[in-house]
LOLUMRO-559877 format. One line per field, with one value per residue (C-alpha): x, y, z; residue in one letter. Coordinates in nm, 3 decimals, padded with zeros to 5 digits. Each point is the difference from the previous one (the first is absolute). Layout:
N
px <- (X_...)
py <- (Y_...)
pz <- (Z_...)
aa <- (A_...)
This chain:
233
px <- (01.825_00.229_-00.121_00.107_-00.116_00.069_-00.078_-00.099_-00.057_-00.268_00.236_00.359_00.265_-00.245_-00.248_00.281_00.127_-00.352_-00.018_00.337_-00.086_-00.346_00.151_00.238_-00.287_-00.007_-00.313_00.045_-00.146_00.000_-00.013_-00.096_-00.290_-00.045_-00.050_00.272_-00.092_00.162_-00.255_00.006_00.152_-00.191_-00.041_-00.001_-00.109_00.252_00.097_00.360_-00.019_-00.267_00.122_-00.350_-00.022_00.339_-00.103_-00.318_00.209_00.232_-00.298_-00.085_00.360_00.100_-00.194_00.127_00.363_-00.055_-00.120_00.277_00.305_00.199_-00.082_00.137_-00.076_00.063_00.002_-00.058_-00.253_00.148_-00.079_00.212_-00.048_00.163_00.187_00.346_00.216_-00.107_-00.366_-00.125_-00.311_00.002_-00.316_00.192_00.269_-00.253_-00.207_00.298_00.134_-00.342_-00.056_00.358_00.135_-00.242_-00.263_00.268_00.099_-00.361_-00.038_00.337_-00.076_-00.294_00.106_00.376_-00.035_-00.236_00.208_00.112_00.359_00.054_-00.196_00.131_-00.050_00.068_00.010_-00.033_00.241_00.143_00.321_-00.075_00.039_00.373_00.026_-00.212_-00.137_-00.150_-00.373_-00.080_00.098_-00.259_00.021_00.380_-00.017_-00.264_00.188_00.321_-00.211_-00.129_00.360_00.076_-00.317_00.097_00.349_-00.136_-00.264_00.273_00.192_-00.306_-00.110_00.337_-00.048_-00.370_00.037_-00.167_00.207_-00.022_00.108_-00.056_-00.069_00.107_-00.155_00.125_-00.245_-00.287_-00.293_-00.273_-00.300_00.176_00.310_-00.196_-00.222_00.305_00.149_-00.324_-00.043_00.243_00.142_00.307_00.085_-00.080_00.236_00.270_-00.036_00.004_00.333_00.171_00.074_00.207_-00.307_-00.169_-00.343_-00.222_-00.005_-00.306_-00.184_00.016_00.379_-00.012_-00.270_00.219_00.276_-00.243_-00.113_00.360_00.100_-00.273_00.134_00.368_00.086_00.370_-00.066_-00.116_00.052_00.099_-00.072_-00.090_00.050_-00.225_00.062_00.143_00.331_-00.063_00.242_00.199_00.013)
py <- (02.477_00.179_00.342_00.239_00.361_00.178_00.361_00.069_-00.366_00.082_00.011_-00.049_-00.113_00.001_-00.229_-00.232_-00.015_-00.075_-00.292_-00.131_00.016_-00.146_-00.294_-00.042_-00.048_00.350_00.189_00.313_00.344_00.275_00.364_00.217_00.185_-00.272_-00.370_-00.255_-00.236_-00.300_-00.250_-00.042_00.338_00.201_00.358_00.282_00.312_00.264_00.333_00.032_00.377_00.004_-00.050_-00.087_-00.278_-00.136_00.001_-00.190_-00.257_-00.032_-00.073_-00.297_-00.118_00.009_-00.316_-00.174_00.075_-00.103_-00.343_-00.050_-00.221_00.208_00.313_00.145_00.372_00.124_00.375_00.001_00.277_00.287_00.320_00.128_00.355_00.200_00.296_00.149_00.198_00.320_-00.097_-00.207_00.139_-00.057_-00.204_-00.246_-00.055_-00.026_-00.250_-00.218_-00.002_-00.081_-00.307_-00.120_00.073_00.133_-00.271_-00.261_00.183_00.010_-00.374_-00.073_00.199_-00.226_-00.333_-00.031_-00.045_-00.293_-00.189_-00.345_-00.115_-00.137_00.283_00.244_00.364_00.036_00.329_00.024_00.273_00.060_00.033_00.366_-00.064_00.051_00.205_00.246_00.081_00.320_00.059_-00.210_00.236_-00.085_-00.372_-00.004_00.185_-00.239_-00.311_00.125_00.044_-00.357_-00.127_00.202_-00.125_-00.362_00.051_00.182_-00.270_-00.263_00.177_00.061_-00.365_-00.146_-00.308_-00.035_-00.284_00.217_00.081_00.267_00.055_00.248_-00.159_00.239_-00.085_00.141_00.089_-00.242_-00.058_00.151_00.220_00.275_00.000_-00.013_00.287_00.202_-00.055_00.099_-00.351_00.104_-00.327_00.172_00.139_-00.333_-00.182_00.259_-00.050_-00.378_00.023_00.148_-00.342_-00.290_-00.207_00.278_-00.051_00.121_-00.205_-00.215_00.083_-00.366_00.015_00.268_-00.187_-00.310_00.208_00.148_-00.350_-00.120_00.298_-00.083_-00.352_00.098_00.220_-00.011_00.303_00.211_00.369_-00.064_00.192_-00.269_00.116_-00.161_00.180_-00.250_00.184_00.361_00.177_00.267_00.336)
pz <- (-01.606_-00.246_-00.110_-00.275_00.015_-00.329_-00.084_-00.359_-00.089_-00.256_-00.300_-00.108_00.247_00.289_-00.174_-00.109_00.360_00.123_-00.243_00.120_00.368_-00.057_-00.186_00.294_00.243_00.149_00.092_-00.210_00.067_-00.262_00.108_-00.296_-00.157_-00.262_00.056_-00.059_-00.287_00.172_00.132_00.376_00.082_00.260_-00.118_00.250_-00.185_00.099_-00.150_00.117_-00.035_00.272_00.358_00.122_-00.260_00.107_00.365_-00.090_-00.185_00.299_00.226_-00.223_-00.023_00.366_00.099_-00.315_00.088_00.362_-00.118_-00.258_00.033_-00.248_-00.198_-00.322_00.008_-00.353_-00.062_-00.374_-00.077_-00.191_-00.184_-00.291_-00.126_-00.276_00.153_00.032_00.242_-00.173_-00.033_00.290_00.167_00.375_-00.050_-00.219_00.261_00.282_-00.198_-00.093_00.354_00.146_-00.217_-00.035_00.349_00.263_-00.053_00.068_00.316_00.122_-00.054_00.160_00.312_00.085_-00.149_00.062_00.378_-00.067_-00.258_00.119_-00.043_-00.348_-00.159_-00.259_-00.092_-00.371_-00.185_-00.376_-00.097_-00.346_-00.192_00.074_00.373_-00.057_-00.319_-00.196_-00.344_-00.130_00.016_00.308_00.280_00.268_-00.080_00.035_00.332_00.135_-00.110_00.163_00.315_-00.032_00.000_00.312_00.169_-00.063_00.144_00.304_00.050_-00.005_00.276_00.216_-00.023_00.098_00.218_-00.080_-00.249_-00.266_-00.308_-00.268_-00.358_-00.280_-00.337_-00.276_-00.338_-00.324_-00.276_00.054_-00.234_00.216_-00.056_00.197_-00.223_-00.324_00.115_00.104_-00.346_-00.170_-00.140_-00.274_-00.134_-00.141_00.343_00.165_-00.240_00.068_00.376_-00.043_-00.183_00.308_00.149_-00.129_-00.095_-00.202_00.154_00.279_00.319_00.059_00.327_00.102_-00.008_00.269_00.189_00.015_00.158_00.254_00.095_00.024_00.214_00.250_00.048_00.026_00.299_-00.089_-00.224_00.296_-00.081_-00.363_-00.316_-00.255_-00.358_-00.259_-00.328_-00.253_00.015_-00.098_-00.229_00.182_-00.177)
aa <- (M_N_T_A_I_I_T_G_A_S_V_G_I_G_A_A_A_A_A_R_F_T_A_G_G_F_N_V_Y_N_L_S_R_R_Q_C_P_V_E_G_V_E_N_I_G_C_D_L_S_D_N_A_A_I_E_A_A_I_A_R_L_V_P_V_V_E_Q_S_T_R_V_A_L_V_H_N_A_C_Q_M_L_K_D_S_A_T_D_C_P_D_E_H_L_Q_S_A_L_Q_T_N_V_I_A_A_N_T_L_N_R_S_L_L_P_L_L_P_A_G_S_S_V_L_Y_V_G_S_T_L_S_E_K_A_V_A_G_S_F_S_Y_V_I_S_K_H_A_V_A_G_M_M_K_A_T_C_Q_D_L_M_G_S_G_V_H_T_A_C_I_C_P_G_F_T_D_T_E_M_L_R_T_H_L_G_N_D_Q_T_V_I_D_S_I_A_S_L_N_S_F_N_R_L_I_D_P_D_E_I_A_S_L_I_E_W_A_H_H_N_P_V_I_N_G_A_M_L_H_A_N_L_G_Q_R_E_S)
């Protein structure tokens, strides 16, 4: 039995990844507050800001992982807030780190020791895992942490037959991005022009890379950039 466990698979990249893995014959589990729209996905209601909710989800997932031949554990859920170095309430940083980093750590602590050889631990980072823009202070910090977590996970799993990667999307046409940009089409068009194809990335393009990364352990420990070739300023 092949299993995919995806956090935040209710919308955007997560939902697209759920569709990909489902089509590939995986049993897919979505951990989020909202249900995944993909038919056949098993939804585990889970507020990733709530440790008790994560522990309850883990209790359901442990027997699933123990019965699986291979597992794709995809840390995709994310929170993006508007803040800056001079105006970032501690609550913003705590919230971003909880959803984007600590929730993944809580899941890893219980599930990594159970993963069979041939499994993967895939983190959805961002172009901002290795650079920064103004106005996204807590998000940038958390995505840099995600990159570090992936690299550390790779080292700690050496010899286990489980591989890792960090998929780093550029500006992708998701509900989260559009909300962050205030659904201002002028701003969206401006952002879309920052790559060589002058468009936003489709979530399914990132999902296809996530699926590919699971099946190709040669990229163990890699940062995989998926941004259509962003213009360097």
